[in-house]
C-alpha positions in Angstrom: -77.7 -25.8 28.8 -77.0 -25.4 25.2 -77.1 -22.1 23.4 -78.0 -22.3 19.8 -75.7 -20.2 17.7 -76.9 -18.7 14.5 -74.6 -19.2 11.5 -73.4 -15.6 11.7 -72.5 -15.9 15.4 -70.7 -19.3 14.8 -68.6 -17.8 12.1 -67.7 -14.8 14.2 -66.6 -17.0 17.1 -64.6 -19.3 14.8 -63.0 -16.2 13.3 -62.0 -14.9 16.7 -60.4 -18.3 17.7 -58.4 -18.3 14.5 -57.2 -14.8 15.0 -56.1 -15.6 18.5 -54.2 -18.7 17.3 -52.6 -16.6 14.5 -51.4 -14.0 16.9 -50.0 -16.7 19.2 -48.0 -18.3 16.4 -46.8 -14.9 15.2 -45.6 -14.1 18.7 -43.7 -17.4 18.8 -42.0 -16.5 15.5 -39.3 -14.2 16.9 -36.3 -13.5 14.6 -33.7 -15.7 16.1 -31.0 -13.0 15.8 -32.8 -11.3 18.7 -32.6 -14.3 21.1 -29.7 -14.5 23.5 -29.4 -18.3 23.0 -28.5 -18.1 19.3 -24.7 -17.9 18.7 -23.5 -14.8 17.0 -22.2 -14.7 13.5 -25.2 -16.4 11.8 -26.4 -14.7 8.7 -29.8 -13.1 8.3 -30.6 -15.6 5.6 -30.1 -18.5 8.1 -32.4 -16.8 10.6 -35.1 -16.5 7.9 -34.9 -20.3 7.1 -35.4 -21.2 10.8 -38.5 -19.0 11.1 -40.1 -20.0 7.9 -42.2 -22.9 9.3 -43.9 -20.7 11.9 -44.5 -18.1 9.3 -46.2 -20.5 7.0 -48.5 -21.7 9.8 -49.4 -18.1 10.7 -50.1 -17.2 7.1 -52.4 -20.2 6.5 -54.4 -19.5 9.6 -54.6 -15.8 8.7 -55.9 -16.8 5.3 -58.7 -18.9 6.9 -59.5 -16.1 9.3 -59.8 -13.7 6.3 -62.2 -16.1 4.6 -64.4 -16.3 7.7 -64.4 -12.5 8.0 -65.4 -12.1 4.4 -68.3 -14.5 4.8 -69.4 -12.9 8.0 -69.6 -9.5 6.2 -71.8 -10.9 3.5 -75.1 -9.0 3.5 -77.2 -12.1 3.6 -75.0 -14.1 5.8 -78.0 -15.1 7.9 -79.4 -16.6 4.8 -76.4 -18.8 4.1 -77.4 -21.9 2.4 -76.6 -25.3 3.7 -74.2 -25.7 0.7 -72.2 -22.6 1.7 -71.8 -23.9 5.2 -70.9 -27.3 3.9 -68.2 -25.9 1.7 -66.7 -23.8 4.5 -66.6 -26.8 6.9 -65.2 -29.0 4.2 -62.4 -26.4 3.7 -61.7 -26.4 7.5 -61.5 -30.3 7.5 -59.1 -30.3 4.5 -56.7 -28.0 6.3 -57.1 -29.6 9.7 -54.7 -32.5 9.0 -52.1 -30.3 7.2 -52.1 -27.8 10.1 -51.6 -30.6 12.6 -48.7 -32.0 10.7 -47.0 -28.6 10.3 -47.5 -27.8 14.0 -46.0 -31.2 15.0 -43.1 -30.7 12.6 -42.2 -27.3 13.9 -42.5 -28.3 17.5 -40.1 -31.2 16.8 -37.6 -28.8 15.0 -37.7 -26.4 18.0 -37.1 -29.3 20.4 -34.1 -30.4 18.3 -32.7 -26.9 18.1 -32.9 -26.5 21.8 -31.0 -29.8 22.2 -28.3 -28.6 19.8 -27.9 -25.3 21.7 -27.5 -27.2 24.9 -24.8 -29.5 23.5 -23.1 -26.5 21.9 -22.8 -24.8 25.3 -21.3 -27.9 26.8 -18.9 -28.7 24.0 -15.1 -28.2 24.4 -14.0 -29.5 21.0 -15.2 -26.7 18.8 -13.2 -25.1 16.0 -10.9 -22.1 17.0 -13.5 -19.5 15.9 -16.4 -21.4 17.6 -14.3 -21.6 20.7 -14.5 -17.8 21.0 -18.2 -18.2 21.5 -17.8 -20.5 24.6 -18.7 -19.1 28.0 -20.9 -16.4 26.6 -24.3 -17.8 27.5 -27.0 -15.7 29.2 -26.4 -17.4 32.6 -22.7 -16.5 32.8 -21.7 -13.3 34.6 -18.6 -11.6 33.3 -16.9 -8.6 34.9 -14.2 -6.5 33.3 -11.0 -7.5 35.1 -8.6 -4.9 36.6 -5.1 -5.9 35.8 -2.1 -3.6 35.7 -0.6 -5.7 32.9 -3.6 -4.9 30.8 -4.4 -1.2 31.4 -6.5 -0.7 28.3 -8.8 -3.6 28.9 -11.8 -1.6 30.3 -11.4 1.1 27.6 -11.4 -1.5 24.8 -14.5 -3.2 26.3 -16.4 0.1 26.3 -15.3 0.6 22.7 -16.6 -2.7 21.6 -19.9 -2.2 23.4 -20.5 0.9 21.3 -18.9 -0.4 18.0 -19.1 -4.2 17.9 -21.8 -4.1 15.2 -19.9 -1.5 13.1 -17.8 -4.2 11.4 -18.9 -7.8 10.6 -15.4 -9.0 11.6 -16.3 -8.8 15.3 -19.1 -11.3 14.8 -16.8 -13.4 12.7 -14.6 -13.7 15.8 -17.5 -14.5 18.1 -18.5 -11.1 19.6 -22.2 -11.1 20.1 -22.8 -8.0 22.3 -22.2 -9.8 25.6 -19.4 -8.7 27.9 -18.1 -12.3 28.0 -17.7 -12.5 24.2 -15.9 -9.2 24.2 -13.5 -10.2 26.9 -12.8 -13.5 25.1 -12.1 -11.5 21.9 -9.9 -9.0 23.6 -7.9 -11.7 25.3 -7.5 -14.2 22.5 -7.5 -12.0 19.4 -6.3 -8.5 20.3 -4.4 -9.2 23.6 -5.8 -6.2 25.4 -7.4 -8.2 28.3 -6.0 -11.0 30.5 -6.8 -14.7 29.6 -10.2 -15.9 30.7 -10.5 -18.4 33.5 -10.4 -22.0 32.4 -8.7 -21.1 29.1 -5.1 -21.8 28.0 -3.2 -18.6 27.2 -1.5 -19.1 23.9 0.0 -16.8 21.3 -2.5 -14.7 19.3 -3.4 -16.5 16.0 -1.7 -13.8 13.9 1.4 -13.8 16.2 2.2 -17.4 15.7 5.2 -18.2 13.6 4.3 -19.9 10.3 6.1 -23.1 9.3 9.8 -22.7 9.1 11.1 -21.7 5.7 14.8 -22.5 5.2 15.2 -22.8 1.5 18.3 -21.0 0.2 18.3 -18.2 -2.4 20.4 -19.1 -5.3 21.1 -16.7 -8.2 18.9 -17.7 -11.1 19.8 -17.4 -14.8 16.2 -17.3 -16.0 13.2 -15.1 -15.5 10.7 -17.8 -16.3 9.4 -17.9 -12.6 8.6 -14.2 -13.0 6.7 -14.7 -16.2 4.5 -17.2 -14.5 3.9 -14.8 -11.6 2.9 -11.7 -13.6 1.0 -13.5 -16.3 -2.3 -13.4 -14.3 -2.4 -9.6 -14.2 -3.9 -7.6 -17.1 -4.4 -4.0 -18.3 -2.1 -1.4 -19.8 0.1 -1.1 -16.7 0.6 -4.8 -16.3 1.3 -5.1 -20.1 4.0 -2.4 -19.8 5.7 -4.3 -16.9 5.6 -7.6 -18.8 6.9 -6.0 -22.0 9.8 -4.4 -20.1 10.7 -7.6 -18.3 10.7 -9.5 -21.6 12.7 -6.8 -23.5 15.4 -6.7 -20.8 15.5 -10.4 -19.9 18.8 -11.1 -21.8 20.5 -8.3 -19.9 19.3 -9.6 -16.6 20.5 -13.1 -17.4 23.9 -11.9 -18.5 24.2 -9.9 -15.2 23.2 -13.0 -13.3 25.9 -15.1 -14.9 28.6 -12.5 -14.0 27.3 -12.2 -10.4 27.3 -16.0 -10.0 30.9 -16.1 -11.1 32.1 -13.2 -8.9 30.1 -13.6 -5.7 31.0 -15.6 -2.7 29.4 -19.0 -2.1 27.5 -17.9 1.1 23.8 -18.3 0.4 21.1 -16.3 2.2 17.6 -17.6 3.0 15.1 -17.4 0.2 12.5 -14.7 1.0 8.8 -15.0 0.4 8.0 -11.6 -1.2 4.7 -10.0 -2.0 4.8 -7.2 -4.7 1.6 -5.1 -4.4 1.5 -1.9 -6.4 -1.5 -0.3 -4.7 -1.6 2.5 -7.3 -2.8 -0.2 -9.8 -5.6 -1.5 -7.5 -9.2 -0.3 -7.0 -10.5 3.0 -8.3 -7.1 4.6 -8.1 -5.8 1.8 -10.4 -8.5 2.5 -12.9 -7.5 6.1 -13.2 -3.8 5.2 -13.4 -4.5 2.7 -16.1 -6.3 5.3 -18.1 -3.3 7.6 -17.9 -0.8 5.0 -19.1 -2.3 5.0 -22.6 -2.4 8.8 -22.8 1.2 9.6 -22.0 0.9 9.3 -18.2 3.7 8.6 -15.8 5.6 5.4 -16.4 8.5 5.8 -13.9 6.7 3.8 -11.2 6.0 1.0 -13.6 9.7 0.9 -14.6 10.6 0.5 -11.0 8.1 -2.3 -10.4 9.3 -4.2 -13.5 12.9 -3.9 -12.6 12.4 -4.8 -8.9 10.4 -7.9 -9.8 13.2 -9.0 -12.2 15.9 -8.2 -9.7 14.3 -10.2 -6.9 13.7 -13.1 -9.3 17.3 -13.2 -10.4 18.4 -13.1 -6.7 16.5 -16.3 -6.1 13.5 -15.2 -4.0 9.9 -16.5 -4.1 7.6 -13.8 -5.6 3.9 -13.2 -5.5 2.6 -10.3 -7.6 -0.9 -8.8 -7.3 -2.8 -5.7 -8.4 -6.1 -6.8 -6.8 -7.3 -5.5 -3.5 -9.6 -8.4 -3.1 -6.7 -10.9 -3.7 -4.6 -8.9 -1.2 -7.2 -9.7 1.5 -7.0 -13.4 0.6 -3.1 -13.4 0.5 -2.8 -11.9 4.0 -5.7 -13.8 5.6 -7.9 -10.7 6.3 -11.0 -11.3 8.4 -14.4 -10.7 6.7 -15.5 -7.2 7.2 -13.9 -3.7 7.0 -10.5 -4.3 8.6 -11.2 -3.4 12.2 -10.0 -6.9 13.3 -6.6 -8.5 13.0 -5.8 -11.0 10.2 -6.8 -14.6 10.9 -3.3 -16.2 10.6 0.4 -15.3 10.7 1.6 -13.3 7.7 3.2 -15.8 5.3 5.4 -13.2 3.6 8.9 -12.1 4.8 8.8 -8.9 2.8 6.0 -6.8 1.2 6.9 -4.2 -1.4 4.1 -1.7 -1.9 3.5 2.0 -2.3 1.5 4.6 -0.3 -1.8 3.5 -1.8 -1.0 -0.1 -1.0 0.1 0.9 2.6 -3.4 2.3 3.1 -5.0 -0.9 1.7 -2.9 -3.1 4.1 -3.8 -1.0 7.1 -7.5 -1.3 6.1 -7.3 -5.0 5.9 -5.0 -6.0 8.8 -6.4 -4.2 11.8 -4.1 -4.4 14.8 -1.8 -6.8 12.9 -0.7 -3.9 10.7 1.6 -2.5 13.4 2.9 -6.0 14.3 4.0 -6.6 10.7 4.9 -3.1 9.5 8.6 -3.9 9.9 8.2 -6.2 6.8 7.0 -3.4 4.6 9.1 -1.6 1.9 7.5 1.4 0.3 8.3 2.5 -3.2 8.2 6.2 -2.8 9.6 8.1 -5.8 10.2 11.5 -4.2 11.1 10.3 -0.6 9.7 10.9 2.9 11.7 12.8 5.4 11.6 11.8 9.1 9.9 15.0 10.2 6.9 14.1 8.0 7.0 10.4 8.9 6.2 10.5 12.6 2.6 11.6 12.9 2.6 13.2 16.3 5.7 15.2 15.5 4.4 16.2 12.0 1.1 17.5 13.5 2.8 19.5 16.2 5.5 21.1 14.1 3.8 21.9 10.8 4.9 18.9 8.8 1.5 17.3 8.4 0.6 16.4 4.8 -1.7 14.0 3.0 1.4 11.7 2.7 3.6 10.5 5.5 2.7 10.1 9.2 3.0 6.3 9.0 5.6 6.0 11.7 7.8 3.6 9.8 11.6 3.6 9.9 12.6 6.1 7.2 14.9 3.6 5.6 11.8 1.5 4.8 10.9 4.1 2.1 12.6 3.3 -1.2 13.3 6.1 -3.7 13.8 6.2 -7.5 17.0 8.3 -7.1 19.5 8.8 -4.2 18.3 12.3 -3.4 17.0 11.7 0.1 19.6 9.8 2.2 17.1 9.2 5.0 15.4 6.7 2.7 16.9 3.7 0.9 17.7 4.2 -2.8 16.1 1.4 -4.8 16.5 2.8 -8.3 15.9 1.1 -11.6 17.9 -0.1 -14.6 18.7 2.2 -17.5 17.4 0.5 -20.7 19.6 0.4 -23.7 18.2 0.6 -27.2 17.5 -2.6 -29.2 20.6 -3.1 -31.2 19.0 -3.6 -34.5 19.2 -1.6 -37.7 16.2 0.6 -38.0 14.3 0.3 -41.3 13.7 3.7 -42.9 9.9 3.4 -43.0 9.5 2.6 -39.3 9.9 6.3 -38.1 9.6 8.0 -41.5 13.2 9.2 -41.3 13.5 10.5 -44.9 14.9 13.8 -43.5 16.6 12.5 -40.3 20.1 13.5 -39.7 21.5 11.4 -37.0 24.0 14.0 -35.8 21.6 16.9 -35.6 18.4 15.7 -34.0 16.8 16.8 -30.7 14.0 14.9 -29.0 11.9 16.8 -26.5 11.1 15.2 -23.2 7.3 15.8 -22.7 4.4 13.5 -23.7 1.5 15.8 -22.9 0.5 19.2 -24.3 0.4 20.8 -20.8 4.2 20.2 -20.4 4.9 22.5 -23.4 3.0 25.5 -22.0 5.3 28.6 -22.1 8.2 26.7 -23.6 7.8 27.6 -27.3 10.5 30.3 -27.4 13.0 27.9 -25.6 12.3 25.1 -28.0 12.4 27.4 -31.0 16.0 28.4 -30.2 16.9 24.7 -30.1 15.1 24.1 -33.4 17.4 26.7 -35.1 20.3 24.3 -34.7 18.6 20.9 -34.5 15.7 19.1 -36.1 13.3 18.9 -33.2 11.1 15.9 -32.6 8.3 15.2 -30.1 6.4 12.2 -28.8 3.3 13.9 -27.5 0.0 12.1 -27.1 -2.6 13.4 -29.4 -6.3 12.7 -28.6 -8.3 11.6 -31.7 -10.0 14.4 -33.4 -8.2 17.2 -31.6 -5.8 19.6 -33.4 -2.2 19.7 -32.1 -1.1 22.7 -30.0 2.6 22.1 -30.7 4.6 24.7 -32.7 4.6 24.1 -36.4 8.4 23.4 -36.5 8.0 20.3 -34.3 7.8 16.8 -35.8 5.4 14.9 -33.5 5.4 11.1 -33.7 2.6 10.7 -31.1 3.1 8.2 -28.4 5.7 5.6 -29.4 6.2 2.1 -28.0 9.3 1.9 -25.8 11.3 0.1 -28.5 10.6 2.8 -31.1 11.2 5.6 -28.6 14.6 4.2 -27.7 15.5 3.8 -31.4 14.6 7.5 -31.9 16.9 8.4 -29.0 19.8 6.5 -30.5 19.5 8.9 -33.5 19.3 12.0 -31.4 22.1 14.3 -30.2 20.1 16.1 -27.6 17.3 15.2 -25.2 15.5 18.4 -24.3 13.9 18.8 -20.8 11.0 21.2 -20.5 11.0 21.4 -16.7 8.4 18.7 -16.1 8.1 15.8 -15.3 10.5 15.9 -12.4 13.2 13.3 -11.9 12.0 10.6 -14.3 14.0 7.7 -15.7 14.0 8.9 -19.3 17.0 11.3 -19.0 19.1 8.5 -17.6 18.2 6.2 -20.4 18.9 9.0 -23.0 22.3 9.6 -21.5 23.0 5.8 -21.7 22.2 6.0 -25.4 24.7 8.8 -26.0 22.4 11.8 -25.9 23.2 15.0 -24.1 20.4 16.1 -21.6 19.6 19.8 -21.8 17.4 20.9 -18.9 16.1 24.1 -17.3 17.6 25.6 -14.1 15.1 26.6 -11.4 15.8 29.9 -9.8 14.5 30.1 -7.1 14.5 26.3 -6.6 11.2 24.5 -6.7 9.8 23.2 -3.3 6.6 22.7 -1.5 6.7 26.4 -0.6 6.4 27.6 -4.2 5.4 24.7 -6.4 2.0 23.1 -6.9 3.5 19.6 -7.7 5.6 19.4 -4.5 3.0 21.0 -2.3 1.9 18.3 0.1 4.9 16.0 -0.6 6.6 14.8 2.6 9.9 16.5 1.8 11.6 19.9 2.2 13.9 19.4 -0.7 14.9 22.4 -2.9 14.8 21.3 -6.5 17.4 23.3 -8.5 16.6 21.8 -11.9 14.3 19.3 -13.6 16.6 16.4 -12.8 18.9 17.2 -9.8 20.5 13.7 -9.9 21.6 14.2 -13.5 22.8 17.7 -12.7 24.8 16.8 -9.5 25.9 13.2 -9.9 26.5 13.1 -13.7 27.0 16.7 -14.9 28.8 17.9 -18.0 29.5 16.9 -20.7 26.4 14.6 -20.4 24.1 17.1 -18.7 23.8 20.8 -19.3 21.6 23.0 -17.1 20.6 26.4 -18.4 18.4 29.4 -17.8 15.7 28.7 -20.4 14.5 32.3 -20.3 17.8 33.5 -21.6 17.9 32.7 -25.4 21.6 33.5 -25.6 22.5 31.0 -22.9 20.3 28.3 -24.6 21.8 29.0 -28.1 25.4 28.9 -26.8 24.8 25.7 -24.9 23.3 24.0 -28.0 26.3 25.0 -30.1 28.7 23.8 -27.5 26.9 20.5 -27.3 27.1 20.1 -31.1 30.9 20.5 -30.9 31.3 18.0 -28.1 31.8 14.3 -28.6 29.8 12.5 -25.9 29.9 8.7 -25.4 27.1 6.7 -23.9 27.3 6.7 -20.1 25.4 4.7 -17.4 26.3 5.0 -13.7 26.9 1.6 -12.2 23.9 2.0 -9.8 21.6 2.1 -12.9 22.9 -1.1 -14.4 21.5 -4.6 -13.8 24.7 -5.6 -11.8 24.4 -2.4 -9.7 20.8 -2.9 -8.8 21.3 -6.6 -8.0 24.2 -5.7 -5.8 22.3 -3.0 -4.0 19.0 -5.0 -3.5 20.9 -8.1 -2.3 22.7 -5.9 0.3 19.4 -4.5 1.5 17.7 -7.9 1.9 20.7 -9.4 3.7 21.3 -6.6 6.1 18.3 -4.4 6.6 16.4 -6.2 9.4 13.9 -3.6 10.6 12.1 -6.2 12.8 15.1 -6.5 15.1 14.9 -4.7 18.4 18.7 -4.2 18.6 20.5 -1.2 17.2 21.4 -1.3 13.5 24.8 -2.8 12.7 24.8 -2.1 8.9 26.6 -0.2 7.6 29.3 -1.1 10.1 30.6 1.5 12.5 34.0 1.5 10.8 32.3 3.3 7.9 31.4 6.3 10.1 33.0 9.7 9.3 31.8 12.3 11.8 31.3 15.9 10.6 30.1 19.0 12.5 28.3 21.1 10.0 28.2 24.9 9.8 25.1 26.8 11.0 22.1 26.4 8.8 23.3 23.3 6.9 21.6 19.9 6.7 23.6 16.8 7.2 22.8 15.8 3.6 24.6 18.9 2.4 27.4 18.7 4.9 28.4 15.2 3.8 27.9 15.9 0.1 30.3 18.8 0.3 33.0 16.3 1.4 32.1 13.9 -1.4 30.5 11.6 1.2 26.9 10.5 1.9 24.9 11.0 5.1 24.0 7.6 6.6 21.0 7.7 9.0 21.7 4.1 10.3 24.9 5.5 12.0 23.2 8.3 13.9 23.0 6.3 17.1 26.8 6.3 17.4 26.7 10.1 17.7 23.8 10.5 20.1 25.8 10.8 23.3 27.9 13.4 25.2 31.0 11.3 24.3 30.5 12.1 20.6 30.7 15.8 21.3 33.7 15.3 23.6 35.6 13.5 20.9 35.2 16.5 18.7 36.4 18.7 21.6 33.1 20.5 21.8 32.6 21.9 25.3 28.9 21.6 26.2 27.8 23.9 29.0 24.5 21.9 29.0 23.2 18.7 27.4 19.7 17.6 27.0 17.5 15.1 25.1 14.6 16.4 23.0 12.2 15.2 20.3 13.7 17.3 17.5 14.6 16.2 14.0 17.6 18.5 14.0 19.3 16.6 16.9 22.0 15.7 17.6 23.3 19.2 17.1 25.3 22.0 18.8 24.1 25.5 19.5 26.9 28.1 19.9 24.5 30.4 21.8 24.6 28.9 25.2 26.9 26.1 24.1 24.0 23.6 24.4 24.4 20.1 23.0 21.1 18.5 22.0 20.6 14.8 21.8 17.8 12.9 20.0 15.1 11.4 22.2 13.1 9.8 19.4 15.1 7.4 17.1 12.5 7.7 14.3 13.6 11.4 14.0 17.2 10.8 13.2 17.3 12.9 10.0 19.9 13.8 7.4 17.4 16.5 6.2 16.6 19.6 8.2 18.6 22.7 9.0 18.3 25.7 11.3 20.4 28.9 11.5 20.9 28.4 15.2 22.1 24.8 15.0 25.3 23.0 13.9 24.3 19.5 12.9 26.4 16.5 14.1 26.4 14.4 11.0 27.2 10.7 10.3 28.9 10.6 6.9 30.4 7.7 5.0 32.2 7.0 1.8 30.5 5.1 -1.1 31.5 2.7 -3.8 32.2 4.3 -7.2 28.9 4.8 -9.0 27.0 3.0 -6.2 25.9 5.7 -3.6 23.9 3.2 -1.5 26.8 1.0 -0.6 30.1 1.8 1.3 33.4 0.0 0.7 32.9 -2.0 3.9 29.2 -2.7 3.3 29.6 -5.9 1.3 
């Protein structure tokens, strides 16, 4: 029996059929990232490509359905002409063959994709990263193993279940949300779980040793390799470094020739060294760069320039970078936000960086950061004491600051001056003036008097605040000059008797110092390189005395710094290690003292003076000793300096070991503490201990007269030359040092 359908009814039925077919195809088009059969790590763009065919089918059918619905809603649809129906049917026939071809093509593609997935699951010859995705199919059942050798396995699996999508690096390593993929990752990449069944247990990718590197480091007499390394960096800071290296290249070459003649023929292995000044990278770097051209701090840049030149002369292989993105490439960081370890072994033997760079490395290396942290050397101008360095101790004993808490060996921090013996003194080279005659017009010296000129140390207006009367007293005896940055369009706030040259290039500044008799400190900046360079040019450094001493307790600048040092003057090294006649420290609030000091300086003949440790030879000698002997990756006790250098001192109550050794013209040596950390050390000093115990305490080893208790150190990271207590007598490892070279002892080379 045939039922005749009116045109309206036929269209409605056909519309219904098309709608059903559309919904069916749309249900088939499921985003592939939601299917369990698709391997993890595929990008959303790739998923969209695979679903595009089904989507096109659905859209075309939906368009036809819309057309039928529109015709069915026509008011006079029952009066459709034969031409209307003919056009509609013709449209259907035109799309019929195209739809059939699309359906056939997409079904064929789906079939091929299923075959590929099947082969992928059975393949055992995939790449290392693809291999992580094996045995993670929906049919495999994985249980978290209980193994005493891997106690953190279950905890790490739970962490990944909650966080595996928080960082793309997990998907990069094959984690796809399944327990199997997590166990594979935790056994082959992070080593928190036992090896999976049927898999070979090999070293973690980032643990494996890179190809052996046995090239010997020979002293170079050229800096051309360094010019090639730093030529890729740009900006004011990089330009300053390049300029300094070029200006001092002849001095470095002459020092290299002398060292080559005097040193023994034993060659050390050439080190692969990465120099990464983190303060010049990223947003921090942009702010730092802006300051450089406005009289900002240059001391750190001086150190980076001299360190790079020193390592080049010593024959090592350097890489220099100020790019955070390039850092990731150099260390092989996995894509993502740094939650995962690096992809390969670290190819550098040493990485010199700063606190900012340390944070960048941790953010890029994941678990590998701890594995390789023994290779780091941190340029840290003001030093980090052990009590601030160990995070758990710092939090529990009131030493927590924004800096510190990295848990490195304190000797891995490298300072600008030898003020903190717990750290290694890196230093810099004092620059001499360009030995050329200065043309009169270069500095407008029509009224200069070479023997009665004072140059004030302070390149920013803020440093002069409250110092006008002090500088005025000096100006009564000396023509007083300044090199203060002056912003365009702003009036100067300097006293009228000051001749301000504005910011000078380093060459012109040094020429000005050569003319000057006195270099005047205002109290800030603290402990910069400029006073050492002024003294090297025959200036006398006049500086303020601080009473009470500046520290983190009473000074904004030192607040938050990881040190308890008490700063007695603007430049404690110049005051204590050089002193008169080159350095005069006065009470700047007492005009009479200032006036008498200036008059005494004018009647004193002072020759240029540079401590050996601030010469090219001194820095080369010191850095070569560090590289040859400071092996912080070794599990054995330190053997450098040798035990024969040890001089044991029992300090008075309330004195730090740094002070105890200094009073005997010695230096506290933290690498020798382990020789004192035993009852036998107290017995050799004839100290009768009624009780002896180990504690985690940065003041130990020490002796308490009350109760005659001898305390030993339980945590080697807390061996500290700093720190004192009125109830403790510190047991101190002191040593002698070479003349003008505090970092090295007579038996150290």
